[in-house]
C-alpha positions as CSV (number, residue, x, y, z in Angstrom):
1,M,-16.5,-8.7,-19.8
2,A,-16.5,-6.8,-16.9
3,Q,-13.5,-6.7,-14.4
4,V,-14.3,-5.8,-11.1
5,K,-11.8,-4.4,-8.5
6,F,-12.2,-3.6,-4.5
7,Y,-10.1,-0.8,-2.7
8,D,-9.8,0.6,0.9
9,T,-10.1,4.2,-0.6
10,V,-10.0,6.5,-3.3
11,D,-10.3,10.0,-3.9
12,G,-14.1,10.7,-2.7
13,S,-14.8,12.7,-6.0
14,L,-14.6,9.8,-8.0
15,L,-17.4,8.0,-6.1
16,R,-20.6,8.0,-8.5
17,F,-22.4,4.9,-7.2
18,A,-23.5,3.6,-4.0
19,V,-24.9,-0.4,-3.9
20,I,-26.3,-1.4,-0.6
21,V,-26.0,-5.3,0.3
22,A,-28.9,-5.8,2.7
23,K,-30.3,-8.3,4.9
24,S,-33.6,-8.2,7.1
25,N,-34.5,-10.6,10.2
26,G,-31.9,-13.3,8.2
27,K,-32.6,-12.5,4.6
28,W,-31.3,-11.5,1.7
29,V,-33.1,-8.0,0.6
30,F,-33.5,-7.8,-3.2
31,C,-35.3,-5.3,-5.8
32,K,-37.2,-6.1,-9.0
33,H,-37.1,-3.5,-11.5
34,I,-40.6,-2.9,-13.0
35,E,-38.7,-3.4,-16.4
36,R,-36.8,-6.6,-15.7
37,D,-37.5,-9.8,-14.5
38,T,-34.1,-9.8,-12.8
39,Y,-33.0,-9.0,-9.3
40,E,-30.7,-6.5,-8.1
41,C,-28.9,-5.1,-4.6
42,P,-30.7,-1.2,-4.1
43,G,-28.0,1.4,-5.2
44,G,-28.1,4.1,-7.7
45,H,-26.2,7.0,-9.2
46,R,-25.0,10.0,-6.4
47,E,-27.0,13.0,-7.2
48,A,-25.4,16.8,-7.6
49,G,-24.3,17.9,-3.7
50,E,-25.1,14.4,-2.4
51,T,-22.3,12.7,-0.2
52,I,-21.7,9.2,-1.5
53,D,-23.3,8.3,2.2
54,D,-26.3,10.1,1.9
55,T,-26.5,8.2,-1.5
56,A,-26.8,5.1,0.1
57,K,-29.1,5.9,2.6
58,R,-31.5,7.6,-0.2
59,E,-31.7,4.9,-2.4
60,L,-32.0,2.5,0.3
61,Y,-35.2,4.1,1.4
62,E,-36.3,4.5,-2.3
63,E,-35.6,1.6,-3.6
64,T,-36.7,-1.0,-0.4
65,G,-39.0,1.4,1.8
66,A,-36.5,0.6,4.1
67,I,-37.4,3.3,7.4
68,D,-35.6,1.7,10.5
69,Y,-32.0,0.4,9.7
70,A,-28.7,0.3,10.4
71,I,-26.1,0.8,7.8
72,Q,-22.1,0.7,6.9
73,P,-19.8,1.0,4.7
74,V,-17.7,-2.1,3.6
75,C,-15.3,-1.1,0.6
76,I,-14.8,1.0,-2.6
77,Y,-15.3,-1.1,-5.8
78,S,-14.7,-0.5,-9.1
79,V,-15.6,-1.5,-12.3
80,T,-14.8,-1.4,-16.1
81,A,-16.2,-3.0,-19.0
82,P,-16.5,-2.1,-22.6
83,D,-19.8,-1.1,-23.0
84,N,-19.9,0.5,-19.4
85,F,-18.6,4.4,-19.5
86,D,-16.7,3.8,-23.0
87,G,-14.9,0.9,-20.9
88,K,-13.1,3.4,-18.3
89,E,-12.9,2.2,-14.4
90,T,-15.5,3.8,-12.6
91,F,-16.3,3.8,-8.8
92,G,-19.0,3.1,-6.2
93,K,-19.2,2.7,-2.9
94,L,-20.6,-0.5,-1.0
95,Y,-22.2,-0.8,2.1
96,Y,-23.9,-3.6,4.5
97,A,-27.4,-3.2,5.7
98,Q,-29.8,-4.8,8.5
99,I,-33.4,-3.5,8.0
100,K,-35.6,-4.1,10.9
101,S,-38.4,-2.5,9.3
102,F,-40.1,-0.9,5.8
103,E,-42.5,1.6,4.7
104,G,-45.6,-0.1,3.0
105,E,-45.0,2.5,-0.8
106,L,-42.0,2.0,-3.0
107,H,-40.8,5.8,-4.3
108,S,-38.9,4.4,-7.1
109,E,-38.7,2.3,-10.0
110,I,-38.8,-0.7,-8.2
111,E,-41.8,-3.0,-8.4
112,K,-41.6,-4.9,-5.7
113,V,-38.6,-6.3,-3.0
114,E,-38.3,-9.7,-2.1
115,L,-36.5,-11.4,1.0
116,F,-34.7,-14.6,0.0
117,D,-33.0,-17.5,2.2
118,E,-30.5,-18.3,-0.5
119,L,-29.0,-15.7,-3.3
120,P,-30.8,-15.5,-6.4
121,T,-29.4,-16.9,-9.4
122,N,-31.3,-14.6,-12.0
123,W,-28.9,-11.4,-11.6
124,T,-29.4,-8.1,-13.2
125,Y,-25.7,-7.9,-13.7
126,P,-24.4,-11.3,-13.0
127,E,-20.6,-10.3,-13.7
128,I,-20.8,-7.8,-10.8
129,Q,-23.2,-8.5,-8.1
130,P,-22.2,-12.3,-7.1
131,L,-18.3,-10.6,-6.6
132,L,-20.2,-7.4,-4.4
133,L,-22.0,-10.0,-2.2
134,K,-19.2,-12.1,-1.9
135,E,-16.8,-9.1,-1.0
136,V,-19.4,-8.1,2.1
137,E,-18.9,-11.7,3.2
138,N,-15.4,-11.8,3.4
139,K,-15.4,-8.3,4.9
140,M,-18.1,-8.4,7.0
141,G,-18.2,-12.1,8.3
142,E,-21.2,-13.8,7.6
143,E,-23.7,-12.4,10.4
144,R,-23.0,-14.7,13.7
145,H,-21.2,-17.5,12.3
146,T,-19.1,-19.7,13.8
147,V,-15.5,-19.6,13.4
148,T,-13.1,-22.5,15.1
149,V,-9.8,-21.6,16.4
150,N,-7.8,-25.1,17.2
151,N,-11.3,-26.4,17.6
152,N,-12.2,-23.6,20.1
153,S,-15.4,-22.0,18.8
154,Y,-16.0,-18.8,18.6
155,K,-19.4,-16.7,17.5
156,I,-19.0,-13.8,15.5
157,I,-20.8,-10.7,16.8
158,K,-19.3,-8.0,14.1
159,L,-16.6,-6.7,11.8
160,L,-14.3,-4.4,14.4
161,G,-12.0,-3.5,11.6
162,K,-9.8,-4.1,8.6
163,G,-5.8,-3.6,8.6
164,K,-3.1,-4.3,6.2
165,G,-2.9,-7.8,7.0
166,G,-6.3,-9.2,8.2
167,Y,-9.9,-8.8,9.5
168,S,-10.4,-8.7,13.2
169,Y,-13.8,-9.5,14.1
170,L,-15.3,-8.8,17.8
171,A,-16.3,-12.4,18.9
172,E,-18.0,-14.5,21.6
173,S,-17.1,-17.7,23.5
174,D,-18.7,-19.1,26.5
175,G,-19.8,-15.6,27.6
176,K,-16.5,-13.8,27.1
177,Q,-15.3,-11.6,24.4
178,F,-12.4,-11.4,22.1
179,V,-10.8,-10.0,19.3
180,L,-10.4,-12.8,16.6
181,K,-8.2,-11.5,13.5
182,Q,-8.1,-13.6,10.4
183,I,-5.4,-13.0,7.8
184,H,-5.8,-12.1,4.4
185,H,-3.9,-12.2,1.4
186,E,-5.2,-8.9,-0.3
187,H,-2.3,-6.5,-2.3
188,C,-1.3,-3.9,-0.5
189,D,0.2,-1.1,-2.7
190,Y,2.7,0.2,-0.4
191,Y,3.5,-2.7,2.1
192,T,5.2,-6.0,1.6
193,F,4.4,-8.6,3.7
194,G,6.1,-12.2,4.3
195,N,4.6,-14.7,6.1
196,K,1.8,-13.0,8.0
197,I,0.7,-15.1,11.0
198,E,4.3,-16.1,11.9
199,A,5.1,-12.0,11.7
200,E,2.0,-11.7,14.2
201,R,3.3,-14.0,16.2
202,N,7.3,-12.4,16.2
203,D,6.1,-8.9,16.5
204,Y,3.6,-9.6,19.5
205,Q,6.8,-10.9,21.4
206,R,9.2,-8.4,20.3
207,L,6.3,-5.6,21.6
208,L,5.7,-7.6,25.0
209,N,9.9,-7.6,25.3
210,A,9.5,-3.8,24.3
211,G,7.4,-3.3,27.1
212,I,4.7,-1.8,24.6
213,R,0.5,-2.3,26.2
214,I,-0.9,-4.6,24.0
215,P,-3.5,-6.5,24.2
216,K,-2.5,-10.4,25.4
217,M,-2.7,-13.2,22.5
218,L,-4.6,-15.9,23.8
219,D,-4.3,-18.6,21.2
220,I,-3.1,-18.7,17.3
221,D,-4.1,-21.1,14.8
222,I,-1.1,-21.3,12.5
223,E,-3.1,-23.7,9.7
224,N,-6.0,-21.3,9.4
225,E,-4.5,-18.0,9.6
226,R,-6.5,-17.0,12.8
227,I,-5.6,-15.2,16.3
228,I,-7.8,-15.1,19.2
229,K,-6.5,-11.4,21.4
230,E,-7.9,-9.9,24.5
231,Y,-10.5,-7.7,23.9
232,I,-9.9,-4.2,24.9
233,K,-13.2,-2.1,25.2
234,G,-13.3,1.6,24.7
235,D,-13.0,4.1,22.2
236,T,-10.1,5.0,19.7
237,I,-8.2,8.1,19.5
238,F,-9.1,8.5,16.0
239,D,-13.0,8.4,16.9
240,M,-12.0,10.7,19.8
241,V,-10.2,13.4,17.6
242,K,-12.8,13.0,14.6
243,N,-15.6,13.7,17.5
244,D,-13.3,16.7,18.6
245,V,-12.5,15.6,21.8
246,S,-9.3,15.9,23.0
247,V,-6.6,13.5,23.5
248,E,-3.6,15.7,25.1
249,E,-4.0,13.6,28.4
250,Y,-2.8,10.5,26.5
251,L,0.1,11.9,24.5
252,T,2.5,10.7,27.4
253,Q,1.3,7.5,27.4
254,V,2.3,7.7,23.4
255,W,5.3,9.6,23.7
256,E,6.5,6.4,26.7
257,M,5.4,3.9,24.1
258,A,7.3,5.8,21.4
259,T,10.4,5.6,23.5
260,L,10.2,2.6,24.3
261,A,9.9,1.3,20.9
262,K,13.1,3.3,19.6
263,S,14.8,1.8,22.4
264,S,14.5,-1.1,21.3
265,G,14.8,-0.7,18.0
266,L,11.3,-0.1,16.6
267,N,8.4,1.5,14.8
268,I,5.0,0.8,15.6
269,D,2.2,1.8,13.6
270,Y,1.3,5.3,15.2
271,F,-2.1,5.9,13.2
272,P,-4.6,6.5,15.8
273,T,-7.6,4.0,15.2
274,N,-4.5,1.6,16.1
275,F,-4.7,2.6,20.1
276,V,-7.9,2.2,22.6
277,V,-8.4,3.9,25.9
278,Q,-9.8,1.9,28.9
279,N,-9.8,3.0,32.3
280,G,-7.2,5.7,31.5
281,L,-4.6,3.4,29.7
282,L,-4.0,3.7,26.6
283,Y,-3.1,0.2,24.6
284,Y,-1.8,-0.5,21.1
285,I,-4.1,-2.7,19.8
286,D,-2.2,-4.0,16.6
287,Y,0.9,-6.1,16.8
288,E,2.3,-4.4,13.9
289,C,6.0,-3.2,14.2
290,N,9.0,-2.6,11.7
291,N,12.8,-1.8,12.5
292,Y,13.2,2.0,13.5
293,M,13.6,4.5,10.6
294,E,13.2,8.2,12.0
295,K,10.8,9.1,9.1
296,W,7.8,7.0,10.4
297,N,9.0,7.9,13.9
298,F,5.7,9.4,16.3
299,E,7.2,12.5,16.2
300,N,7.8,12.6,12.5
301,W,4.5,11.0,11.2
302,G,2.3,9.9,13.8
303,I,1.4,13.3,15.7
304,K,0.3,14.3,12.8
305,Y,-3.2,12.5,13.0
306,W,-3.5,12.6,17.0
307,S,-5.4,15.9,16.4
308,R,-7.7,18.0,14.0
309,T,-4.6,18.4,11.5
310,P,-5.2,18.8,7.6
311,E,-3.8,15.6,7.1
312,F,-6.4,13.9,9.8
313,L,-9.1,15.9,7.9
314,E,-8.4,14.9,4.6
315,Y,-8.0,11.3,5.8
316,V,-12.0,11.9,7.0
317,S,-12.6,13.4,3.9
318,Q,-11.3,10.7,1.8
319,H,-12.8,7.3,4.0
320,S,-16.3,9.2,4.4
């Protein structure tokens, strides 16, 4: 029996496959191989010299004929099975794509592409594919679906990101945009959690007391473990550094936050994905904070990722 696992990241050299869960006009996109009577997600092997992202785009085009689409990575998956690579764990990258238009001709061994309102039952890989689909739905949020927080409805627009404690979505209600955070309980090798939703509420108050500039918490649903936050629209420090945009003018602000945090006996998570610039002001958009430890302060850890350092470039390489 195949065992499927999911990871945030692995060494990029281990990634041998790309699988794309795709939709078009609200319908699921599946392929039928010329030699099989079953259906499968587009995807395939990584070729020599390819990045795994290039593999995903090539396979999506070859197997579906997609020519106008938006594609984004979801996570890393692995498969371990007795009849697969001598029982060794093999790794691939999972993607989600929205296809707007198709080319008429297919350039692969795929006989045809079909669009489904409901997921098919005759899978090519029944022990693997349903789990990949479920993971995409969990992480991406079913497109434009509605979530309630204390009886108030929010329409999910897109996934903003995943952290150690939950998934953050851009959501809309009454014409206004918010961040909806859904707590998850996935294992984390390097961090131990208690009650996550209570920790979010407590950490939010600690950050307010410390004077850290953060988005307002607008609502919290303890039973369903959901939080509504003010949406701070802007570029993250991570994206600015990745795009070789100087963030020097924001270093004074993050140093001020670091000073405030230390004076309150706290560390915040200084990784640059957690900071957004709006109208020249720097916001710490996460609510995570911990008791102060010199090892994890900005000077000794965080600053390593606020420019194109070897540590930053290595992170980008491992997550591309």
